[in-house]
C-alpha positions in Angstrom: 58.7 123.3 190.9 55.4 122.1 191.6 54.2 119.2 189.9 51.1 121.5 188.1 54.0 123.9 187.1 54.2 121.5 184.5 50.4 120.5 183.0 50.9 117.7 180.9 54.1 115.9 181.4 53.7 112.0 181.2 55.3 109.0 182.3 55.9 105.6 180.1 53.8 102.7 181.6 54.8 99.3 181.3 53.7 96.0 182.6 53.6 96.0 186.6 54.8 93.0 187.7 55.5 91.5 191.9 58.4 93.4 191.6 57.0 96.7 191.2 57.6 98.7 187.9 59.8 102.1 187.4 58.5 104.7 185.3 60.5 108.4 183.8 59.0 111.2 183.6 59.6 112.9 180.0 59.6 116.4 180.6 62.7 116.7 183.7 64.4 113.9 185.0 63.0 112.4 188.0 62.1 108.8 188.4 59.8 106.7 190.4 60.2 103.3 192.0 56.8 102.2 193.2 56.9 98.9 194.7 55.8 97.5 197.9 53.3 100.2 198.7 55.6 102.5 198.8 53.4 106.0 198.7 54.6 109.0 196.2 53.7 112.6 196.6 52.4 112.8 193.0 53.1 111.7 189.6 52.0 111.8 186.3 50.8 108.7 184.0 49.7 108.1 180.7 47.4 104.7 180.7 48.4 101.8 178.6 45.1 100.8 176.9 44.2 99.3 173.8 42.1 102.3 173.3 44.4 105.0 173.4 43.2 106.0 176.9 45.2 108.3 178.8 44.7 109.8 182.1 47.0 112.9 184.2 46.4 111.8 187.6 48.2 114.5 190.6 47.9 114.0 194.3 49.1 111.8 196.9 48.3 107.8 195.9 49.8 104.4 197.0 50.6 100.8 195.1 50.9 97.6 196.7 52.0 94.7 195.2 52.2 91.5 197.1 53.6 88.4 196.2 50.2 87.1 194.5 51.0 89.9 192.4 49.6 93.4 192.1 46.8 94.5 194.7 44.0 97.0 193.7 44.9 99.0 196.4 45.1 102.6 195.2 42.4 105.7 195.5 39.6 104.9 193.1 39.2 108.5 192.2 42.1 110.5 191.3 42.4 114.3 189.8 45.1 116.3 188.0 45.5 120.1 188.3 47.1 122.4 185.6 48.7 125.7 184.9 45.1 126.8 183.7 42.9 125.2 186.2 41.6 122.2 184.0 40.9 119.4 186.1 41.0 115.3 185.0 39.0 112.9 186.4 40.1 109.4 185.8 38.2 105.8 187.7 41.2 103.4 187.3 41.5 99.8 188.5 44.0 97.6 187.6 43.5 94.4 185.5 45.7 91.8 183.8 48.9 93.6 184.7 47.9 96.7 182.7 46.3 100.3 183.6 42.5 100.4 182.7 40.7 103.9 182.6 36.9 103.3 183.0 35.4 106.7 182.6 37.3 110.5 182.0 35.8 114.2 182.7 37.6 117.1 182.0 37.1 120.9 182.9 38.8 123.8 181.9 38.6 126.8 183.9 36.0 129.5 183.8 38.7 132.3 183.3 39.9 130.3 180.3 37.0 129.4 178.3 36.0 133.0 178.7 39.3 134.0 176.7 38.1 131.3 174.1 35.2 133.2 173.8 36.6 136.4 173.9 38.4 135.5 170.7 35.7 134.0 168.3 32.6 134.9 170.1 30.4 132.6 172.8 28.6 131.2 170.3 31.7 129.7 168.7 33.2 127.9 171.9 31.5 124.6 173.7 32.2 122.5 177.0 28.6 120.4 176.2 29.7 116.9 176.8 27.5 115.9 173.7 29.6 118.2 172.0 32.9 117.2 173.3 32.3 113.6 172.5 31.5 114.2 169.2 34.8 115.8 168.4 36.6 113.1 170.6 37.0 110.1 168.0 37.3 109.8 163.9 35.5 106.6 162.2 37.9 104.5 163.7 37.8 102.5 167.2 40.4 104.4 169.1 38.3 105.7 171.9 39.9 108.2 175.0 38.6 111.5 176.6 37.2 113.9 174.8 38.9 117.3 174.4 38.1 120.2 177.4 36.1 122.4 174.8 35.4 122.8 171.0 35.9 126.1 169.4 34.6 126.9 166.1 36.9 129.4 164.3 36.0 131.5 161.4 39.1 133.1 159.7 42.9 132.7 160.2 43.5 135.4 162.9 41.5 133.5 165.4 43.0 130.5 164.5 46.3 132.4 165.8 44.8 133.9 168.5 43.2 130.8 169.8 47.0 128.8 169.2 48.7 131.9 170.6 46.3 131.4 174.1 46.6 128.0 174.0 50.2 127.4 173.6 50.7 130.4 176.6 48.9 128.4 179.1 50.1 124.7 178.3 47.2 123.9 176.9 47.2 121.0 173.8 45.2 121.9 170.5 43.5 119.6 168.8 42.9 120.3 165.2 39.4 118.7 164.0 37.9 118.5 160.1 35.5 116.0 159.3 36.5 113.3 161.4 36.5 110.7 158.7 40.5 109.4 159.5 40.7 105.5 160.3 43.4 106.0 163.0 42.7 107.8 166.1 44.4 111.2 164.9 41.9 113.6 165.8 41.9 111.7 169.8 42.1 114.2 172.8 44.6 112.1 174.5 45.7 114.8 177.4 42.9 116.5 177.1 43.2 120.4 175.7 40.8 122.4 173.6 39.8 121.2 169.6 39.8 123.7 166.9 36.6 122.9 164.6 38.0 124.2 161.3 35.0 123.5 159.3 33.3 127.2 159.4 36.2 128.0 157.6 35.1 126.5 154.0 35.6 129.4 151.5 37.8 128.7 147.7 39.9 131.7 148.0 41.5 131.7 144.7 41.1 129.9 141.4 43.8 129.8 138.9 43.2 128.0 135.6 46.0 129.0 133.7 48.3 127.8 136.4 46.2 124.9 137.3 45.8 125.7 141.0 43.4 126.5 143.5 43.9 128.0 147.3 41.1 126.8 149.3 40.4 127.0 153.4 40.6 123.7 155.7 37.0 123.0 155.5 36.5 123.0 151.7 36.1 118.9 151.2 37.2 117.0 148.0 33.4 116.8 147.0 33.1 120.7 147.0 36.0 121.4 145.1 35.3 118.8 142.3 31.9 120.7 142.3 33.0 123.5 142.2 35.2 122.9 139.7 33.0 121.2 137.2 32.4 123.7 134.3 36.5 124.6 134.3 37.6 121.7 132.7 39.4 121.0 135.5 39.8 118.8 138.3 41.8 117.7 141.5 42.2 113.6 141.4 43.1 113.0 144.8 39.8 110.9 146.1 40.5 109.2 149.3 36.9 107.5 149.2 35.0 109.7 152.2 34.2 113.0 151.9 37.5 114.5 154.0 38.4 118.1 154.4 41.3 119.1 152.1 43.3 120.3 154.3 42.9 117.3 156.5 44.0 115.1 153.8 47.1 117.5 153.7 47.7 116.9 157.3 47.5 113.0 157.1 49.1 112.6 153.6 46.3 111.2 152.3 45.7 109.4 149.1 43.2 107.1 146.9 42.3 105.6 143.8 43.8 107.7 141.4 47.3 108.1 142.8 48.4 105.5 140.4 48.4 107.7 138.1 47.9 111.6 139.4 50.1 110.5 142.8 49.2 111.4 146.3 48.4 114.9 148.6 52.3 115.3 148.4 52.5 115.2 144.7 49.8 117.5 144.5 50.5 120.3 147.4 51.8 123.5 145.9 52.1 125.8 149.0 50.4 126.0 152.8 49.4 128.5 155.2 50.3 126.8 158.6 49.2 128.5 162.0 52.6 127.6 164.1 51.6 126.6 167.8 52.8 129.9 169.3 50.4 131.3 166.5 52.7 132.8 164.0 52.0 132.4 160.7 53.8 130.8 157.7 53.5 130.3 154.3 55.4 126.9 153.7 56.5 128.4 150.0 56.3 132.2 150.3 53.3 134.6 150.3 51.5 133.6 147.0 53.3 131.6 145.6 52.4 128.4 143.6 55.1 127.1 141.2 55.5 123.9 140.4 58.9 123.0 141.5 62.1 125.0 143.5 65.7 124.2 144.8 65.4 127.4 147.1 66.0 125.9 149.8 64.0 123.1 152.5 60.6 121.8 151.3 59.0 123.2 154.1 55.8 122.6 152.4 57.0 118.6 152.1 57.8 119.1 156.1 53.9 119.2 157.2 52.0 117.2 154.4 51.6 114.0 156.5 52.8 115.4 159.8 49.0 115.0 161.6 48.6 118.4 163.4 51.8 117.7 165.2 53.9 120.8 163.7 51.2 123.5 163.0 47.7 123.8 162.0 46.8 124.2 158.3 44.3 127.3 157.9 45.0 127.3 153.6 46.1 124.7 151.5 47.5 125.7 147.4 46.9 122.6 145.3 47.7 121.6 142.0 44.5 120.7 139.9 44.6 118.8 136.2 43.0 118.9 133.4 39.6 116.7 133.6 40.0 113.7 131.1 38.3 113.6 127.3 37.1 110.7 127.9 36.8 107.6 130.8 36.3 104.2 130.6 35.7 101.5 133.4 36.7 97.9 133.6 35.8 94.8 135.6 37.8 91.7 135.5 37.2 88.6 138.0 40.2 86.2 138.5 40.0 82.4 139.7 42.9 83.7 142.7 44.2 86.4 144.7 47.3 85.8 142.7 46.1 86.0 139.6 44.4 89.6 140.0 48.1 90.8 141.8 49.6 89.3 139.1 47.9 91.0 136.6 48.5 94.3 138.3 52.1 94.1 138.2 51.9 92.7 134.2 49.7 95.9 133.5 52.2 98.1 135.4 54.9 96.7 133.8 53.6 97.2 130.2 53.4 100.7 130.8 49.6 100.5 130.0 48.6 104.2 131.5 45.6 103.3 133.7 44.1 105.9 136.4 42.9 103.4 138.7 43.3 99.8 139.8 41.9 98.3 142.8 41.5 95.2 143.9 39.0 93.9 145.8 38.7 90.3 147.4 36.1 87.9 147.3 34.6 88.9 150.5 34.0 92.4 149.6 32.7 91.9 146.2 30.5 89.6 147.7 29.3 92.4 150.4 29.3 94.9 147.3 26.6 93.1 145.4 24.3 93.0 148.7 25.0 96.5 149.7 25.1 98.1 146.2 23.1 95.9 144.1 25.8 94.4 141.7 25.6 91.7 140.1 29.5 90.7 139.5 31.3 87.4 140.3 32.2 86.5 143.7 35.8 86.5 143.2 39.2 88.6 143.1 38.6 91.1 140.8 40.0 94.7 139.7 38.5 97.7 138.7 40.3 99.5 136.4 39.4 102.7 135.0 41.4 104.9 132.1 41.8 108.2 131.2 42.0 110.0 127.1 41.0 110.1 123.9 38.7 107.7 122.6 41.1 106.3 120.2 43.1 105.8 122.7 41.0 104.2 125.3 40.4 101.2 123.0 44.0 100.6 122.7 44.6 100.6 126.0 41.3 98.7 127.0 42.3 96.0 124.4 46.1 95.5 126.1 44.3 95.6 129.7 42.2 92.6 128.6 44.4 90.5 127.1 47.0 90.7 129.5 44.2 89.8 132.1 43.2 86.9 130.2 46.5 85.5 130.4 46.7 85.4 133.6 43.1 83.8 133.8 40.9 86.1 134.2 37.0 84.2 134.0 35.0 87.5 133.2 35.8 91.2 131.5 33.4 93.9 130.9 33.6 97.6 130.5 31.7 100.5 131.1 31.7 104.0 129.1 28.4 105.3 130.2 29.1 108.0 132.9 25.9 106.2 134.8 26.9 102.9 135.1 30.6 104.3 136.0 29.1 106.2 138.9 27.4 103.3 140.0 30.6 100.8 140.0 32.9 103.6 141.9 30.2 104.6 143.9 29.9 100.6 145.2 33.8 100.7 145.4 33.9 103.8 148.0 30.6 102.1 150.1 33.1 99.3 150.7 33.6 100.2 154.3 29.9 100.6 154.7 28.9 96.8 152.9 31.7 95.2 154.5 29.6 96.2 158.1 26.5 95.1 157.1 27.4 91.6 157.0 27.5 91.3 160.4 24.9 93.7 161.8 25.9 94.7 165.1 29.4 94.6 165.0 32.7 97.0 164.7 34.9 97.6 161.8 38.8 98.2 162.3 40.7 99.0 159.3 44.3 99.1 158.9 46.7 99.5 155.7 50.0 98.9 154.8 52.1 99.5 151.5 54.9 97.6 149.9 57.0 97.6 146.8 54.8 96.4 143.6 57.2 93.2 143.0 56.4 92.1 146.7 52.3 92.5 146.8 51.7 89.4 145.4 53.3 87.9 148.5 51.9 89.7 151.0 48.3 89.5 150.2 48.2 85.7 149.4 49.5 85.6 153.1 47.7 88.1 154.0 44.2 86.1 153.1 45.8 82.9 154.7 46.4 84.7 158.0 42.9 85.6 158.1 41.5 82.4 157.6 44.1 81.3 160.3 43.0 83.4 163.0 39.3 83.2 162.0 38.6 86.3 161.6 36.0 88.2 159.2 37.6 90.3 156.8 38.2 91.7 153.6 40.8 92.8 151.4 40.7 95.8 149.2 43.3 98.8 147.9 44.7 100.6 145.7 47.2 98.0 144.6 48.6 100.2 141.2 50.7 101.4 144.3 51.2 98.9 146.3 48.8 100.2 148.9 45.9 97.7 150.6 43.5 97.5 153.4 41.9 94.6 155.4 38.1 95.7 156.9 38.0 93.7 159.8 34.5 93.1 161.7 35.1 93.1 165.3 32.1 92.2 168.4 33.0 94.9 170.6 32.2 93.2 173.6 34.6 89.8 172.8 38.1 90.7 174.0 39.5 87.5 172.8 38.1 88.7 169.4 39.6 91.9 170.0 42.9 90.8 171.0 43.0 89.0 167.7 42.1 91.5 165.7 45.3 93.9 167.0 47.4 91.2 167.0 46.7 90.6 162.8 47.2 94.0 162.3 50.5 94.0 163.9 51.4 91.5 162.4 50.5 92.4 159.1 52.3 96.2 159.9 55.7 93.9 160.5 55.2 91.9 157.1 55.1 94.5 155.7 58.1 96.3 157.7 59.7 93.1 156.4 59.3 93.3 152.9 60.7 96.8 152.7 57.3 98.5 152.6 55.8 101.0 155.3 53.2 100.0 158.2 50.8 102.7 156.2 50.3 104.0 153.0 47.4 106.5 153.4 45.4 106.2 156.8 48.3 107.7 158.8 49.9 106.8 162.2 47.8 108.4 164.6 46.9 106.4 168.3 46.9 102.8 166.8 50.6 102.9 164.7 53.2 104.8 167.0 54.7 101.3 167.9 55.0 100.5 164.3 56.1 103.7 163.3 59.4 103.3 165.8 60.1 100.2 164.0 60.0 101.1 160.7 62.0 104.3 161.5 65.6 104.4 163.0 66.1 105.4 166.1 67.6 108.6 165.1 65.0 109.3 162.8 62.2 108.9 165.4 64.5 111.3 167.8 64.6 114.0 165.0 61.1 113.8 163.9 60.4 114.3 168.2 62.9 117.0 168.3 61.2 118.9 165.2 57.6 118.4 167.2 59.5 119.7 170.4 61.0 122.3 169.1 59.4 125.7 171.4 56.9 126.5 168.5 56.1 122.6 168.4 55.5 121.8 171.9 51.9 122.7 172.5 50.9 120.8 169.8 53.1 117.9 170.3 51.8 117.9 173.5 48.5 116.3 172.2 49.4 112.8 172.0 49.0 112.5 168.1 51.8 110.2 166.0 54.9 110.9 167.7 56.0 107.9 169.3 
């Protein structure tokens, strides 16, 4: 077999030491020993870089290793071919015993691009550099080369044809929604075709009596609730950003209301999925929207949180909830992180039916005061929301106030008017941008973990201490009602040492959550940033089974996109 017959095989790079290094091709059983200047006929490799950049190479190249360490003696410009005629170029150099990728450029064959246009029309295909770069990243700091082409299908039939075309040619597929992710899940690690699903933005069916709705992938969280405004129903899963609903399904998203209404996993009834080979699957059966079932495997649950590694979600049947009769929001400030988190635990233990309970540390409150013109205490603070009748709300509010005062709260206030409630939650949802404004010109790095409620005080207090010990500017906030919180870290992109400390902090936080029987991510997903932590969280058997699912014949094309799989 010629190397270009396996267009997207990769190998893992390990640190390069004086004695050389070994790499194993994932597809096939071929080993390369690259040491002492030994030439090789061809090799495909995936670069190890903190931003997740990767490169395929093909052609004759040479490594030289001397007593003083690795020498920069390989070819500066490397090139690959694929079965579709795609080319990928990369300028590479060796630094600190790791591969560094400084520039990348991808290209698909003219014939393949024409085939894409034949499916969706010329106006819905782009290979322009600016468009590709726009679709090559999300809101995280993870970066790699852009996709080789971007297409905008208009219906599920076109998505099916695109998937079949790419699958037949071995070209990776990258589903794209609104690009609001925080772990680099849309990055085209090995190039390929980005399928932008935002043109499919219809609300297909609303069943008021059954409390369900069917939406296409381009419908966002805010658009759905605007549509439902006069129906007496709402969709409560709120990740903050105006994410696409099917993207929220793919990442297993959550949000501020999860403590009462659950995450996406509890609010998805059925999915329409285009498998990588183009086949159409309805995970619970065509048109079905039941609340529970004991009939076989839970295929719907399998696709929730799969991050595009198993298929493209082209429609979702979602569970709706009655809009609350009345709502009240409370804010309470505390002298310490410990006191605020203890209040959270005690409120939940007292069975107070809180709808939202959000923690914001002093850094976050300072940022929100400045950015959103609030006048709150610059101290660890809880935002709480209660839903129900007027009488029930008064009782819930009184009980919550008593608990917080028992834990040392020095300020407690409530807001019943819609305008004031909206202002407070708008400030909470804008916290990312508020924290970024603390250090203009700096970039934001966000990470999240989730632990059992009983371990929440311990990890939050320790995380606050870690930020100080590392000399990092960062804010802590989160949906502490279910043990999930975020760290928003500010980093100078031109300061490698600070960047190293940020990455080390993120890994430390993830491992501490695992040590406390939690998870490395509560809602952001794995993407590029947490693949190693995913391996540590799951057993080797679990990881092997996940890879097996993704690499079944109908899963191979999407799995090649690089996504979450370790």
